[in-house]
Every structure is written in C-alpha cells, then in structure tokens.
C-alpha distance (Angstrom), angle and dihedral (degrees) to the residues before:
residue distance angle dihedral
M1 . . .
N2 3.79 . .
R3 3.75 126.4 .
R4 3.81 93.6 -100.8
Y5 3.85 91.9 61.9
F6 3.81 98.4 31.0
L7 3.88 96.9 59.4
P8 3.82 96.3 52.7
T9 3.79 88.6 48.2
L10 3.81 89.7 55.2
A11 3.78 90.4 47.9
A12 3.72 92.3 51.0
A13 3.74 91.7 49.3
A14 3.87 91.0 51.3
R15 3.80 89.1 49.2
V16 3.77 93.2 55.8
S17 3.87 90.5 57.8
W18 3.78 89.3 68.9
S19 3.82 117.0 74.8
A20 3.77 119.2 -126.9
A21 3.82 89.1 -112.0
D22 3.88 91.1 57.2
R23 3.63 99.0 47.3
V24 3.80 121.7 89.5
T25 3.83 113.5 -127.6
V26 3.80 112.7 -146.5
G27 3.77 139.9 -175.9
V28 3.82 122.0 -154.8
V29 3.80 119.5 -148.4
G30 3.75 117.3 -165.7
I31 3.81 105.5 30.8
R32 3.77 105.0 -178.3
G33 3.84 114.2 106.8
R34 3.71 109.6 -33.4
G35 3.75 95.6 25.4
R36 3.87 90.7 50.4
A37 3.88 88.0 52.4
L38 3.79 90.2 50.1
A39 3.77 92.8 49.2
A40 3.81 88.3 53.1
Q41 3.84 92.6 49.0
F42 3.76 94.7 51.3
A43 3.80 91.3 43.3
A44 3.86 89.3 57.0
L45 3.80 91.6 58.0
P46 3.72 112.5 90.6
D47 3.81 92.8 -145.4
A48 3.82 93.0 54.7
N49 3.75 128.9 84.2
V50 3.89 114.1 -163.5
A51 3.81 98.4 -155.4
Y52 3.91 102.9 164.5
L53 3.74 138.7 28.6
C54 3.80 114.7 -164.5
D55 3.72 131.4 -169.2
A56 3.87 141.6 145.3
D57 3.79 89.5 -134.4
Q58 3.74 113.6 69.6
S59 3.79 91.9 -164.0
T60 3.84 89.0 74.9
F61 3.81 95.9 59.5
E62 3.65 106.2 81.5
R63 3.78 98.2 47.7
A64 3.83 92.4 46.0
A65 3.84 91.0 49.1
K66 3.75 91.2 52.1
A67 3.76 90.3 50.5
V68 3.71 89.3 58.4
E69 3.85 95.7 43.5
E70 3.78 89.6 49.9
R71 3.78 87.8 64.2
G72 3.84 90.8 59.9
A73 3.83 92.9 -100.4
P74 3.82 128.2 129.7
R75 3.81 119.4 -95.4
P76 3.93 106.7 -90.7
Q77 3.75 124.4 -130.5
M78 3.89 108.9 -99.0
V79 3.80 117.6 -141.0
G80 3.83 134.3 169.2
D81 3.84 95.3 -152.1
L82 3.82 121.3 72.2
R83 3.83 90.1 -152.8
R84 3.81 90.7 67.6
M85 3.87 87.9 67.5
L86 3.74 95.6 41.9
E87 3.80 91.2 53.3
D88 3.85 93.7 54.3
K89 3.78 107.4 91.4
S90 3.75 90.3 -160.6
V91 3.90 90.4 70.6
D92 3.81 113.7 91.9
A93 3.79 100.5 -178.0
I94 3.75 143.6 15.5
V95 3.84 122.6 -139.1
I96 3.84 109.8 -151.5
A97 3.76 119.6 -157.7
T98 3.83 99.5 147.7
P99 3.88 125.1 125.2
D100 3.70 112.4 -63.1
H101 3.73 95.7 -100.3
W102 3.88 89.9 66.8
H103 3.81 98.2 45.4
T104 3.76 100.7 91.2
P105 3.83 98.1 28.8
A106 3.86 90.5 53.1
A107 3.84 90.7 44.4
L108 3.76 92.3 50.3
L109 3.85 90.8 50.8
A110 3.83 89.2 48.4
C111 3.86 93.3 52.2
A112 3.75 91.3 46.6
A113 3.82 88.3 53.0
G114 3.82 92.3 52.0
K115 3.82 95.9 -103.8
D116 3.74 128.1 133.9
V117 3.80 118.1 -128.3
Y118 3.79 140.7 -135.3
V119 3.81 104.7 -174.2
E120 3.75 124.8 -174.8
K121 3.74 122.4 -127.2
P122 2.88 132.8 -44.9
A123 3.84 93.1 36.1
S124 3.86 89.4 -157.7
H125 3.76 140.1 32.2
N126 3.88 91.9 -142.5
V127 3.80 140.7 4.9
R128 3.85 96.0 -93.0
E129 3.81 92.4 53.7
G130 3.82 91.1 54.4
R131 3.79 89.5 53.9
L132 3.87 90.8 49.5
L133 3.82 89.2 51.1
M134 3.87 90.0 51.9
E135 3.74 92.4 50.0
A136 3.85 92.9 46.5
A137 3.79 92.7 52.5
K138 3.78 90.4 54.9
R139 3.87 95.6 39.5
Y140 3.76 95.2 50.1
K141 3.87 96.1 30.3
R142 3.71 92.8 -125.4
V143 3.87 130.3 158.9
I144 3.83 111.5 -121.0
Q145 3.74 122.6 -171.8
H146 3.83 122.9 -174.1
G147 3.71 121.0 -144.8
T148 3.75 97.3 -116.0
Q149 3.79 95.1 122.2
A150 3.86 97.1 -174.0
R151 3.75 85.9 79.9
S152 3.83 87.5 71.2
M153 3.78 96.5 44.2
P154 3.84 113.2 107.9
S155 3.76 93.0 -151.1
I156 3.82 92.5 52.1
Q157 3.78 89.0 47.4
R158 3.80 89.4 54.0
A159 3.82 90.1 48.4
I160 3.82 89.7 55.7
E161 3.74 91.4 47.7
F162 3.76 90.9 51.3
V163 3.79 92.7 50.1
R164 3.72 89.5 49.5
S165 3.79 93.5 48.1
G166 3.79 93.7 76.2
K167 3.84 93.6 -119.1
V168 3.82 91.2 128.4
G169 3.73 93.3 42.2
T170 3.78 124.8 -121.5
V171 3.80 109.0 -0.9
L172 3.84 107.5 -128.1
M173 3.70 111.2 161.6
A174 3.88 147.1 1.3
K175 3.77 129.9 -148.3
V176 3.78 120.8 -153.6
W177 3.73 125.0 -168.3
N178 3.80 131.9 -171.9
V179 3.83 102.1 -176.5
Q180 3.82 113.7 159.8
K181 3.73 136.6 125.7
R182 3.81 114.7 -106.2
A183 3.76 126.1 -179.1
N184 3.73 128.4 -90.8
I185 3.76 101.4 -120.2
G186 3.87 95.7 -156.1
H187 3.80 124.0 -150.4
K188 3.76 125.8 -56.0
S189 3.77 133.1 -178.8
D190 3.76 125.3 -129.3
Q191 3.71 116.8 -91.8
P192 3.73 147.5 176.8
V193 3.76 116.9 -68.9
P194 3.87 109.4 -96.6
P195 3.81 118.8 -114.6
G196 3.78 113.1 -90.2
V197 3.82 94.2 28.4
D198 3.86 116.8 113.6
Y199 3.75 94.4 -156.7
E200 3.75 93.8 178.2
S201 3.80 89.8 61.2
W202 3.72 94.4 41.1
T203 3.84 90.6 53.2
G204 3.85 89.8 47.8
P205 3.79 113.5 159.7
A206 3.86 94.9 -10.6
L207 3.84 120.7 101.0
M208 3.84 111.3 -81.4
L209 3.68 115.3 -109.7
P210 3.82 130.5 174.9
F211 3.81 113.1 -84.7
N212 3.83 112.3 -93.0
L213 3.84 127.5 170.4
N214 3.85 90.0 -138.8
R215 3.83 87.8 58.2
F216 3.78 94.7 44.9
H217 3.82 132.6 61.4
Y218 3.83 106.3 24.3
G219 3.78 93.2 -29.6
W220 3.81 88.8 86.3
H221 3.78 87.7 77.1
W222 3.77 88.8 76.9
H223 3.83 100.4 49.8
W224 3.83 122.2 82.2
N225 3.81 93.3 -138.7
Y226 3.79 90.8 65.1
G227 3.79 113.7 9.0
T228 3.75 143.7 40.4
G229 3.83 102.2 -135.0
D230 3.82 122.1 -115.1
I231 3.74 93.3 -53.6
G232 3.74 86.2 68.9
N233 3.71 97.5 30.9
D234 3.90 101.9 50.1
G235 3.78 105.8 -10.1
I236 3.82 92.7 66.7
H237 3.83 90.1 70.1
E238 3.77 92.9 61.9
I239 3.78 95.5 34.5
D240 3.82 88.1 56.7
I241 3.86 91.6 51.0
A242 3.85 91.0 47.5
R243 3.84 92.0 49.3
W244 3.81 89.8 47.8
A245 3.79 89.4 49.9
L246 3.84 94.2 47.7
D247 3.82 91.1 44.3
V248 3.82 91.7 -136.5
G249 3.80 134.6 135.0
A250 3.78 125.4 -152.3
P251 3.83 120.2 -15.6
K252 3.76 125.8 -111.7
E253 3.88 96.5 -144.8
V254 3.72 132.1 21.6
S255 3.80 122.2 -164.5
G256 3.71 142.5 165.3
M257 3.81 137.7 64.1
G258 3.78 144.2 -65.0
R259 3.78 123.2 -174.2
K260 3.75 142.5 163.3
V261 3.79 95.3 -126.3
F262 3.81 113.1 147.7
F263 3.80 106.7 27.0
D264 3.82 118.5 86.1
D265 3.85 96.5 -164.4
D266 3.77 145.3 91.0
Q267 3.74 95.9 -70.7
Q268 3.82 116.4 123.1
T269 3.84 98.8 -175.0
P270 3.79 123.1 80.0
D271 3.72 124.5 -83.9
T272 3.84 91.1 -165.1
M273 3.87 127.9 41.5
N274 3.81 138.1 168.7
I275 3.78 110.2 178.0
T276 3.74 129.9 170.0
Y277 3.77 123.9 -156.0
D278 3.79 116.2 -158.5
Y279 3.80 119.7 -159.2
G280 3.81 97.7 170.2
A281 3.74 103.4 -106.8
K282 3.77 95.6 29.5
L283 3.75 139.8 39.2
M284 3.85 138.4 -152.8
Q285 3.84 122.9 -161.5
F286 3.77 122.7 -162.0
E287 3.77 121.5 -163.2
M288 3.80 123.5 -175.7
R289 3.79 132.0 -178.7
I290 3.78 115.8 163.9
W291 3.79 96.5 171.5
N292 3.88 99.6 71.3
P293 3.83 136.3 56.2
Y294 3.75 98.3 -146.2
G295 3.92 102.5 102.7
M296 3.76 122.7 -170.4
Q297 3.81 128.9 -95.3
G298 3.81 92.1 -7.7
Q299 3.84 95.4 -50.9
D300 3.80 134.5 92.4
N301 3.76 90.5 -152.9
G302 3.84 124.0 19.4
V303 3.79 151.1 134.1
D304 3.77 130.6 -121.0
V305 3.83 118.8 -165.6
Y306 3.77 113.1 -161.8
G307 3.82 121.2 -153.9
S308 3.75 131.5 179.6
E309 3.77 89.5 -102.3
G310 3.81 107.7 29.8
R311 3.78 143.2 -26.4
V312 3.76 140.7 -108.7
Q313 3.76 122.4 -142.0
I314 3.88 115.7 -156.6
G315 3.80 133.3 -170.0
P316 3.72 145.8 54.3
F317 3.84 107.6 -32.7
H318 3.83 129.2 -152.7
D319 3.79 91.9 -73.4
R320 3.87 89.3 50.9
K321 3.70 93.5 -113.7
W322 3.84 116.6 142.6
G323 3.69 113.7 -132.3
F324 3.80 144.4 91.6
K325 3.77 142.1 -88.6
V326 3.81 127.2 -148.7
F327 3.87 121.3 -145.9
D328 3.70 123.9 -170.0
G329 3.82 127.7 -131.8
K330 3.88 87.5 -81.6
D331 3.79 90.9 52.5
K332 3.89 91.6 -108.4
L333 3.75 116.9 149.9
V334 3.74 104.9 -115.9
F335 3.89 103.5 162.3
Y336 3.84 137.4 18.2
D337 3.78 123.4 -170.7
D338 3.81 107.0 -165.4
A339 3.82 100.0 155.3
N340 3.88 86.8 131.3
E341 3.90 95.9 -164.4
P342 3.81 113.1 -176.5
E343 3.84 117.0 -98.2
T344 3.77 115.8 -112.1
H345 3.84 99.2 -156.5
A346 3.80 96.3 137.2
R347 3.83 91.6 44.5
N348 3.82 90.1 51.1
F349 3.74 90.9 52.2
L350 3.73 93.3 53.8
E351 3.76 91.1 49.8
A352 3.88 91.5 47.1
V353 3.91 88.0 52.2
R354 3.78 94.9 49.5
G355 3.83 93.1 41.4
R356 3.84 94.6 44.4
K357 3.80 89.3 -130.5
A358 3.84 138.6 124.1
G359 3.75 114.1 -85.1
P360 3.82 124.7 -143.4
A361 3.74 95.1 -81.1
D362 3.75 109.1 32.4
A363 3.88 130.5 171.7
E364 3.79 94.8 -81.7
I365 3.82 93.7 49.2
A366 3.71 91.2 46.7
H367 3.84 93.3 48.2
L368 3.86 93.8 48.2
S369 3.77 93.0 50.8
C370 3.82 97.1 41.2
I371 3.83 89.0 52.3
H372 3.84 86.7 70.0
S373 3.82 91.0 56.9
H374 3.72 93.6 46.7
L375 3.81 95.0 47.1
G376 3.79 90.7 46.0
N377 3.78 89.1 54.3
I378 3.85 91.1 47.4
V379 3.86 91.6 54.5
A380 3.83 87.6 49.6
R381 3.84 92.0 50.4
V382 3.81 99.4 45.0
R383 3.86 92.4 35.4
R384 3.77 96.3 -136.4
N385 3.79 139.7 82.8
I386 3.78 122.8 -87.9
R387 3.79 138.7 -152.4
F388 3.77 114.5 -137.2
D389 3.79 129.5 -161.1
P390 3.81 107.6 -146.3
A391 3.85 91.4 -167.3
T392 3.79 95.0 56.5
E393 3.76 99.2 21.2
T394 3.73 89.8 -130.3
I395 3.84 134.1 132.0
Q396 3.77 113.7 -125.3
N397 3.78 123.5 -125.1
D398 3.78 97.6 -13.8
A399 3.78 118.5 103.3
Q400 3.76 95.7 178.7
A401 3.85 92.6 52.6
S402 3.83 93.4 41.4
A403 3.86 89.8 57.2
L404 3.74 89.3 62.2
L405 3.78 94.4 59.9
R406 3.80 84.1 80.4
R407 3.76 133.0 32.4
Q408 3.80 137.4 -136.0
Y409 3.83 116.5 -102.7
R410 3.74 132.7 -166.2
R411 3.80 123.1 -135.6
H412 3.84 104.9 -81.2
W413 3.76 137.8 137.3
G414 3.84 87.7 -110.5
T415 3.75 96.9 55.0
P416 3.87 111.3 119.7
S417 3.74 117.9 -115.0
P418 2.93 120.6 -120.9
V419 3.76 97.4 25.9
C-alpha cells in the first residue's frame, strides 16, 4: 500500500475512535482557496466531521470535496445557500472563508442559529460589524475564533512571553511591515455572470454592482464594496501579533497615509501605506508596500517590538520558519528561537467548542485587532489623521471619517440588524 492510500486509512481509523456525540460537525462556507484549505484541515482531525461545503460558485465544489475525501473523510454535502447549513440542527459550527463583506453577516446568522463560528480574517468589514459580532457572541453564548493563526503558534506565544518578561526593558513601540509583491490586476470590463455562479448570493448584503472578474475571485480584496485591502487581508496577522505584544487595545489617534501610487489597474485600495497608531504611552507603526519584492530584515511580513534595552523580531524568516529573534541594546543578535512548531488553530477551535470556553482568538481579540485595519483604511480614504475614542468607538469631529465606521447595505436576508 503506497503512502497516498495508507494515510487516509490511518485518518479514517482515528476518526472511528471518536463517538458521533464527541465529534464536532462543521459546515464550511466559501471553499475556494483558504476555505478549501480549512475544509481539509478540519477533515484531517479525527474529532471533526465536515458535513457541508457551501459556495455561490459551483465550480469550487469538486476540488474542495476531493480535498476533504483525501483526508479520509466522507464526501460532504454541497450546497449553494448558507441557510441550508444553518437549518441543520446536527451542525455544531460554521467555518467562514467567504469574501470579507460576508464575514460578520454570516457569523451573526450562525450565532443566531446556535452555531459556533470560525471566521477568517478580518472578522469584520468595518468597525461597527466587529462590535456586532462581539455582542452576538455574548448574547447567544457562542464560541468565536478568528483566523489569526499566530495565536496558536507555540513559538509566537513564547515570543510574547519574552517581550512581557521585561528582558528587553520597557516596551515602547512595535513596527509592523507587510512588504510583498502582488499582481497588477489590470483593467477589465463588466460582463455577464458566468454559468454556475449565484451572483445574488455572492453579493449578499453588499451593494449590488455589475459582475466583473476583477471584483470576483480574489480581486474582491482590492475593492471597498467587498474587501479591506492588504492591511485587512495580510497585514492583520502581524498587526494582531504587535497588539498582543504591546498589550494594548484600540488606539486613540491614527495618522499617516495610504495611497494607490504604483498600480495602474482596477484596484481601489492602497498599494502603499504608512500608518501610526498612538495609544498614549505606546506606538505601533504599520508599513505596507505590495508593489515590490524586497521585504525588510529578511522577511516579507514581520513585527519588531522595541524595548528600552533591546528588541524582539517576530515572524517567518528567510527560511520560512516561524519564530523570533532577540537583539540587545546594541542591536546584536543574542537569541534565535526557530523551533517552528505547527500551529493548532483548528484543533484549538474544536476544543473550545467542546469545552464551551474562549479560544485563543475570540471575538473581542478579533475586534480590537481588526479595528486597526479599519482605522488605517479610513485614514487612507479621507486623507487625514483621525482621533478615535476607544470607549465609544467613535471618531471625533469628522463626519466623513465617522461615516466609514459603518457601511451601506442593500435589502437582503443576510443584512445585519441593527446596522
């Protein structure tokens, strides 16, 4: 028996050892790319049962189903309507990997239906949605886990412990960078909806726009109606780590710039950002360039935490190993933790669901980190600095910026209430 057939057999045998009552039954909505990978991750866990795959594009079904079956799991049901999964009382949890504009609406519907939620980053499309998600988790007593996997990485946990230990002195600031080359998506004209795509469901509560391939698969990241740009797509991972290390909540002031400077294409969101978050006694700086391949300090994405007596650099280094480096007050490397253990985010979610406890990235953690992405985008869109009140989650004396704390919705069964 070759490896291809032997491993699924082992997985199936391990799955049998868990009774049906002990296994967590999940449905995955949004199964292209990240969602397909998550479906495979959960299918590989013996105490999970991937019962449903859901997407508005039927062309995603077969590949995602095979990814589940290759882990030794049964073939899931494939549906095009999220409500089919929510109505099934045997489903314990919903895994959400849709475009950003569906993240919170789908999660709110799941909470109301009595389902726990694993939601990909960013958990919200705007600040108001993040607050609604926090409130829903408490009201319905649901487990929410955000897809910021670093929270489940042992090496990153050790990095945070090291920062908090005082060994680099008083922690003053963190710098976050998201510097990687992404594609120029060019210009495309609107066109008819392709066969097999339920564009009405894909659009959901967002404003209805004509179908355009540059606003569809993956390209939606770069359009305000659906996405949050790369600060919400990729930058949120490192922002979350930096906020964790600094031990801060929401900022009081956000300043800087965000522009689309170098891409001549259909993208609306910035290709370049320099944003500073001011908490009073501490600062965070976020730098983004998605038009060059150079990286910074051996990483495309990373975090530097600055103390009065040294700094800690966190992230995937040039050899792609997750870990952290410690530099003394003279910027000499004195320690490197490169154990690179695998993250266990899906496993931690299942344990949180069974134990009815908060996981490593709950709704409040998700909301406080996502606020940073949203406020950075607001600074970019209004082209001026803003003052934010963390207690009321309002922007002071700026009506135009305040309007961007929420979004416009169309009439749809997925529209959050209240908005």
